[in-house]
N, CA, C and O of each residue as an XYZ file, in Angstrom:
460
protein
N       0.864     -0.957      0.012
C       0.147     -0.092     -0.018
C       1.026      1.107     -0.027
O       2.154      1.105      0.465
N       0.417      2.228     -0.657
C       1.014      3.361     -0.794
C       0.424      4.262     -0.475
O      -0.684      4.411     -0.991
N       0.962      5.368      0.627
C      -0.166      6.644      0.944
C       0.499      8.003      0.412
O       1.679      8.285      0.619
N      -0.181      8.616     -0.127
C       0.024     10.293     -0.697
C      -0.897     11.207     -0.312
O      -1.973     10.849      0.168
N      -0.615     12.305     -0.458
C      -1.214     13.391     -0.224
C      -1.665     14.166     -1.391
O      -0.765     14.857     -1.868
N      -2.931     14.259     -2.054
C      -3.183     14.784     -3.011
C      -3.065     16.154     -3.119
O      -3.532     16.882     -2.243
N      -2.381     16.683     -4.286
C      -2.312     18.137     -4.454
C      -2.970     18.792     -5.769
O      -2.702     19.897     -6.240
N      -3.921     17.821     -6.262
C      -4.788     18.311     -7.443
C      -5.676     19.973     -6.970
O      -5.727     21.027     -7.604
N      -6.245     19.620     -5.688
C      -6.916     20.763     -5.295
C      -6.469     21.005     -3.819
O      -5.722     20.270     -3.174
N      -7.135     22.319     -3.339
C      -6.771     22.530     -1.820
C      -7.254     21.615     -0.687
O      -6.855     21.778      0.466
N      -8.060     20.714     -1.009
C      -8.539     19.749     -0.060
C      -7.449     18.945      0.718
O      -7.388     18.814      1.940
N      -6.501     18.373     -0.327
C      -5.261     17.616      0.418
C      -5.640     16.251      0.766
O      -5.201     15.754      1.804
N      -6.374     15.635      0.034
C      -7.039     14.399      0.960
C      -6.051     13.449      0.849
O      -5.320     13.438     -0.142
N      -5.908     12.446      1.966
C      -5.060     11.609      2.251
C      -5.517     10.285      1.393
O      -6.465      9.548      1.660
N      -4.654     10.180      0.359
C      -4.944      8.726     -0.536
C      -4.205      7.636     -0.128
O      -3.151      7.742      0.498
N      -4.835      6.337     -0.535
C      -4.089      5.103     -0.069
C      -4.355      4.443     -1.415
O      -5.454      4.474     -1.967
N      -3.233      3.819     -1.922
C      -3.233      3.271     -3.205
C      -2.948      1.859     -3.146
O      -1.749      1.588     -3.078
N      -3.766      0.882     -3.156
C      -3.429     -0.721     -2.995
C      -3.487     -1.425     -4.374
O      -4.471     -1.280     -5.100
N      -2.404     -2.204     -4.738
C      -2.652     -3.061     -6.044
C      -3.379     -4.308     -5.708
O      -3.183     -5.053     -4.747
N      -4.180     -4.404     -6.584
C      -5.300     -5.607     -6.567
C      -5.229     -6.520     -8.035
O      -4.682     -6.092     -9.051
N      -5.698     -7.463     -7.960
C      -5.595     -8.636     -9.301
C      -6.098     -7.487    -10.464
O      -5.487     -7.356    -11.525
N      -7.262     -6.700    -10.122
C      -7.666     -5.963    -11.338
C      -7.213     -4.593    -11.322
O      -8.005     -3.676    -11.540
N      -6.092     -4.410    -11.098
C      -5.377     -3.123    -11.215
C      -5.209     -2.229     -9.983
O      -5.122     -2.921     -8.969
N      -5.136     -0.940     -9.748
C      -4.915     -0.310     -8.516
C      -6.285     -0.140     -8.017
O      -7.299     -0.298     -8.697
N      -6.237      0.223     -6.672
C      -7.592      0.679     -5.912
C      -7.146      1.992     -5.152
O      -6.162      1.862     -4.423
N      -7.751      3.270     -5.226
C      -7.376      4.328     -4.512
C      -8.714      4.425     -3.657
O      -9.876      4.200     -3.997
N      -8.092      4.901     -2.233
C      -9.430      5.311     -1.633
C      -8.893      6.572     -0.774
O      -7.722      6.952     -0.776
N     -10.015      7.191      0.006
C      -9.648      8.443      0.563
C      -9.652      9.937     -0.406
O      -9.291     11.065     -0.070
N     -10.108      9.534     -1.484
C     -10.321     10.645     -2.523
C     -11.712     11.245     -2.480
O     -12.700     10.514     -2.414
N     -11.803     12.588     -2.516
C     -13.187     13.232     -2.511
C     -13.609     13.253     -4.057
O     -14.803     13.230     -4.357
N     -12.765     13.290     -4.876
C     -12.987     13.496     -6.378
C     -12.543     12.622     -7.192
O     -11.639     11.981     -6.657
N     -12.779     12.262     -8.351
C     -12.284     11.649     -9.474
C     -10.857     11.926     -9.897
O     -10.075     11.054    -10.278
N     -10.567     13.312     -9.790
C      -9.121     13.930     -9.922
C      -8.308     13.224     -9.112
O      -7.321     12.698     -9.626
N      -8.529     13.081     -7.817
C      -7.906     12.616     -6.787
C      -7.341     11.122     -7.157
O      -6.201     10.730     -6.910
N      -8.244     10.468     -7.718
C      -7.952      8.905     -8.109
C      -7.256      8.862     -9.399
O      -6.684      7.807     -9.673
N      -7.210      9.812    -10.219
C      -6.154      9.867    -11.409
C      -4.949     10.428    -10.949
O      -3.932     10.075    -11.546
N      -4.832     11.271     -9.965
C      -3.612     11.642     -9.561
C      -2.774     10.591     -8.842
O      -1.587     10.371     -9.081
N      -3.503      9.985     -7.959
C      -2.915      8.692     -7.246
C      -2.279      7.723     -8.264
O      -1.070      7.493     -8.279
N      -3.306      7.080     -9.247
C      -2.699      6.252     -9.902
C      -1.665      6.744    -11.030
O      -0.966      5.878    -11.556
N      -1.529      8.058    -11.427
C      -0.553      8.342    -12.172
C       0.814      8.370    -11.301
O       1.872      7.922    -11.742
N       0.710      8.796    -10.347
C       1.823      8.803     -8.845
C       2.441      7.720     -8.676
O       3.614      7.624     -8.315
N       1.749      6.896     -8.908
C       2.138      5.315     -8.526
C       2.776      4.775     -9.581
O       3.877      4.264     -9.376
N       2.222      4.779    -10.908
C       2.642      4.001    -11.832
C       3.666      4.944    -13.008
O       4.413      4.372    -13.802
N       3.538      6.343    -12.938
C       4.344      6.911    -13.828
C       4.471      8.482    -13.296
O       3.953      9.388    -13.947
N       5.042      8.681    -12.330
C       5.235     10.096    -11.758
C       5.852     11.021    -12.640
O       6.904     10.767    -13.227
N       5.121     12.268    -12.770
C       5.698     13.395    -13.638
C       5.779     14.476    -12.843
O       4.916     14.584    -11.972
N       6.795     15.486    -12.953
C       6.911     16.646    -12.586
C       7.185     18.051    -13.382
O       7.864     18.086    -14.409
N       6.664     19.044    -12.873
C       7.024     20.349    -13.804
C       8.356     20.786    -13.249
O       8.459     21.010    -12.043
N       9.591     20.944    -14.234
C      10.709     21.345    -13.891
C      10.720     23.045    -13.890
O      10.193     23.840    -14.668
N      11.398     23.214    -12.898
C      11.844     24.820    -12.992
C      13.145     25.059    -12.553
O      13.732     24.443    -11.664
N      13.709     26.309    -13.456
C      15.275     26.143    -13.247
C      15.581     27.704    -13.986
O      14.785     28.519    -14.453
N      16.744     27.731    -13.898
C      17.028     29.270    -14.631
C      18.236     29.072    -15.553
O      19.241     28.479    -15.161
N      18.125     29.552    -16.709
C      19.142     29.662    -17.860
C      20.219     30.852    -17.770
O      20.013     31.794    -17.005
N      21.263     30.794    -18.493
C      21.943     32.094    -18.474
C      21.593     32.795    -19.584
O      21.130     32.324    -20.623
N      21.868     34.139    -19.291
C      21.787     35.268    -20.435
C      22.735     35.527    -21.053
O      23.767     35.629    -20.390
N      22.815     35.698    -22.216
C      23.926     36.159    -23.219
C      24.899     37.230    -22.335
O      26.023     37.002    -21.889
N      24.192     38.328    -22.242
C      24.820     39.399    -21.652
C      24.935     39.403    -20.072
O      23.943     39.382    -19.344
N      26.068     39.429    -19.671
C      26.401     39.731    -18.074
C      26.192     38.275    -17.449
O      26.355     37.168    -17.962
N      25.811     38.617    -16.274
C      25.689     37.668    -15.155
C      24.014     37.069    -14.883
O      23.709     36.157    -14.114
N      23.168     37.793    -15.666
C      21.674     37.542    -15.359
C      21.609     35.940    -15.625
O      22.340     35.146    -16.216
N      20.371     35.840    -14.897
C      19.941     34.415    -15.220
C      18.280     34.723    -15.644
O      17.705     35.774    -15.362
N      17.799     33.834    -16.209
C      16.297     33.953    -16.768
C      15.747     32.426    -16.153
O      16.267     31.323    -16.321
N      14.513     32.780    -15.390
C      13.640     31.537    -14.929
C      12.943     30.924    -16.196
O      12.408     31.549    -17.112
N      13.060     29.617    -16.053
C      12.155     28.934    -17.137
C      11.330     27.702    -16.432
O      11.385     27.562    -15.211
N      10.781     27.068    -17.025
C       9.985     25.984    -16.493
C       9.470     25.128    -17.791
O       9.324     25.618    -18.911
N       9.230     23.816    -17.457
C       8.540     22.989    -18.281
C       7.177     23.392    -18.807
O       6.375     23.820    -17.977
N       6.808     23.310    -20.086
C       5.407     23.713    -20.403
C       4.574     22.687    -19.796
O       3.475     23.101    -19.427
N       4.817     21.443    -19.594
C       4.177     20.307    -19.123
C       4.858     19.691    -18.239
O       6.013     20.080    -18.071
N       4.357     18.577    -17.432
C       5.083     17.812    -16.575
C       5.589     16.651    -17.475
O       5.029     16.118    -18.433
N       6.936     16.377    -16.846
C       7.796     15.497    -17.686
C       8.056     14.035    -16.675
O       7.845     14.040    -15.463
N       8.481     12.994    -17.338
C       8.614     12.046    -16.360
C       9.685     12.128    -15.177
O      10.732     12.699    -15.482
N       9.606     11.763    -14.194
C      10.396     11.963    -12.905
C      11.793     11.311    -13.295
O      12.847     11.856    -12.966
N      11.754     10.111    -14.016
C      13.133      9.651    -14.116
C      14.030     10.480    -15.505
O      15.191     10.121    -15.704
N      13.518     11.386    -16.251
C      14.392     12.023    -16.869
C      14.499     13.513    -16.333
O      14.884     14.371    -17.127
N      14.217     13.826    -15.188
C      14.642     15.256    -14.764
C      16.109     15.350    -14.719
O      16.530     16.455    -15.061
N      17.026     14.458    -14.377
C      18.167     14.756    -14.237
C      19.087     15.073    -15.806
O      20.086     15.772    -15.977
N      18.392     14.358    -16.674
C      18.975     14.550    -17.889
C      18.438     15.734    -18.684
O      19.014     16.197    -19.669
N      17.065     16.279    -18.082
C      16.769     17.584    -18.551
C      17.707     18.640    -17.870
O      18.132     19.622    -18.479
N      17.961     18.395    -16.716
C      18.508     19.410    -15.978
C      20.060     19.644    -16.811
O      20.584     20.735    -17.038
N      20.559     18.385    -17.150
C      21.789     18.586    -18.030
C      21.524     19.415    -19.165
O      22.239     20.415    -19.242
N      20.769     19.266    -19.961
C      20.167     20.225    -21.007
C      19.928     21.592    -20.621
O      20.357     22.459    -21.382
N      19.380     21.906    -19.680
C      19.088     23.310    -19.394
C      20.264     24.010    -18.813
O      20.308     25.238    -18.878
N      21.354     23.240    -18.173
C      22.446     24.202    -17.793
C      23.460     24.504    -18.980
O      24.502     25.150    -18.875
N      23.016     23.986    -19.986
C      24.000     24.173    -21.449
C      23.329     25.517    -22.210
O      23.859     26.110    -23.149
N      22.179     25.821    -21.654
C      21.377     26.776    -22.654
C      21.849     28.413    -22.344
O      21.960     28.860    -21.202
N      22.042     29.017    -23.297
C      22.211     30.347    -23.036
C      21.437     31.182    -23.806
O      21.493     31.013    -25.024
N      20.696     32.079    -23.349
C      19.535     32.848    -24.457
C      20.111     34.292    -24.475
O      20.818     34.871    -23.650
N      19.527     34.753    -25.818
C      20.190     36.089    -26.071
C      18.768     36.976    -25.691
O      17.681     36.497    -26.017
N      18.833     38.162    -25.057
C      17.557     38.931    -25.007
C      17.375     39.562    -26.180
O      18.327     39.660    -26.955
N      16.177     40.067    -26.483
C      15.083     39.945    -25.608
C      14.229     38.630    -25.499
O      14.145     37.949    -26.521
N      13.660     38.254    -24.491
C      12.946     37.179    -24.148
C      11.777     37.738    -23.518
O      11.796     38.676    -22.721
N      10.537     36.979    -24.002
C       9.240     37.450    -23.271
C       8.890     36.295    -22.608
O       9.339     35.189    -22.910
N       7.895     36.559    -21.474
C       7.393     35.357    -20.807
C       6.613     34.423    -21.642
O       5.830     34.877    -22.476
N       6.760     33.208    -21.488
C       5.944     32.471    -22.280
C       6.710     31.881    -23.540
O       6.265     30.854    -24.052
N       7.834     32.482    -24.055
C       8.676     32.195    -25.177
C       9.268     30.999    -24.873
O       9.812     30.661    -23.822
N       9.094     30.319    -26.012
C       9.700     28.652    -26.102
C      11.496     28.885    -26.079
O      12.110     29.490    -26.958
N      11.966     28.403    -25.155
C      13.467     28.579    -25.194
C      14.045     27.385    -25.838
O      14.990     27.501    -26.619
N      13.442     26.064    -25.504
C      13.888     24.749    -26.074
C      12.867     23.975    -26.362
O      12.039     23.671    -25.503
N      12.793     23.517    -27.733
C      11.613     22.539    -27.949
C      12.076     21.117    -27.499
O      13.262     20.915    -27.240
N      11.180     20.179    -27.410
C      11.538     18.622    -27.012
C      12.611     18.486    -26.156
O      13.622     17.927    -26.582
N      12.561     19.010    -24.718
C      13.620     18.894    -23.666
C      13.740     17.487    -23.437
O      12.783     16.744    -23.219
N      14.989     17.128    -23.494
C      15.331     15.826    -23.366
C      14.569     14.779    -23.940
O      14.403     13.743    -23.296
N      14.044     14.929    -25.167
C      13.488     13.988    -25.836
C      11.838     13.621    -25.408
O      11.296     12.555    -25.699
N      11.406     14.355    -24.917
C      10.107     14.218    -23.831
C       9.090     14.862    -24.989
O       7.951     14.396    -24.974
N       9.347     15.765    -25.877
C       8.175     16.321    -26.552
C       7.512     17.509    -25.912
O       6.613     18.111    -26.499
N       7.984     17.895    -24.589
C       7.692     19.045    -24.002
C       8.641     20.068    -23.963
O       9.826     19.803    -23.763
N       8.176     21.409    -24.162
C       9.017     22.489    -24.357
C       9.414     23.419    -22.998
O       8.621     23.703    -22.100
N      10.656     23.774    -23.059
C      11.017     24.546    -21.938
C      10.697     26.131    -22.105
O      11.260     26.749    -23.008
N       9.954     26.666    -21.386
C       9.678     28.109    -21.674
C       9.957     29.240    -20.557
O      10.001     28.890    -19.378
N      10.085     30.161    -20.798
C      10.639     31.448    -19.997
C       9.648     31.654    -19.366
O       8.547     31.372    -19.838
N       9.802     32.226    -18.074
C       8.716     32.588    -17.156
C       8.831     34.055    -16.630
O       8.137     34.477    -15.705
N       9.695     34.743    -17.248
C       9.694     36.177    -17.054
C      10.498     36.924    -18.260
O      11.438     36.444    -18.893
N       9.913     38.200    -18.427
C      10.621     38.943    -19.653
C      12.175     39.307    -19.145
O      12.577     39.565    -18.011
N      12.929     39.224    -20.477
C      14.249     39.695    -20.232
C      14.636     40.548    -21.416
O      14.669     40.110    -22.566
N      14.962     41.936    -21.035
C      15.402     42.793    -22.134
C      16.959     42.974    -22.401
O      17.348     43.692    -23.322
C-alpha cells in the first residue's frame, strides 16, 4: 500500500493506493481527479521542472519551466540540457526556449521577460 497526499486541489485528501488483481484501487479521495492523480503518481510520476538559464549578456539568469510535466526519471537528463542553454535578449514570458526537452516532446519556456 502507498499513501499520498493529493495535490490536485486545496482539500489535500490522504490517499491510499493498493494493488489488486484487477489493477490499482484508490481510497480516501473526495473527487475523481484525486483517483487519477494517485494512479499516475504510483505508475508514472511526472513533475514540472523549474530552473534558470544563463543570459548572453552579463551574469543575469532567466527563470524557465517545462510547459508540461515530464517523467520523473528524466529530470536529471533535462537539467543537464538546461544548464547548457544560453539565451540572448529580448525574451518574453511564455517564449519557447527549447523544444522537445530531453526527448520528452515538452517545451522549456521562459517565465519572465528579459530585455
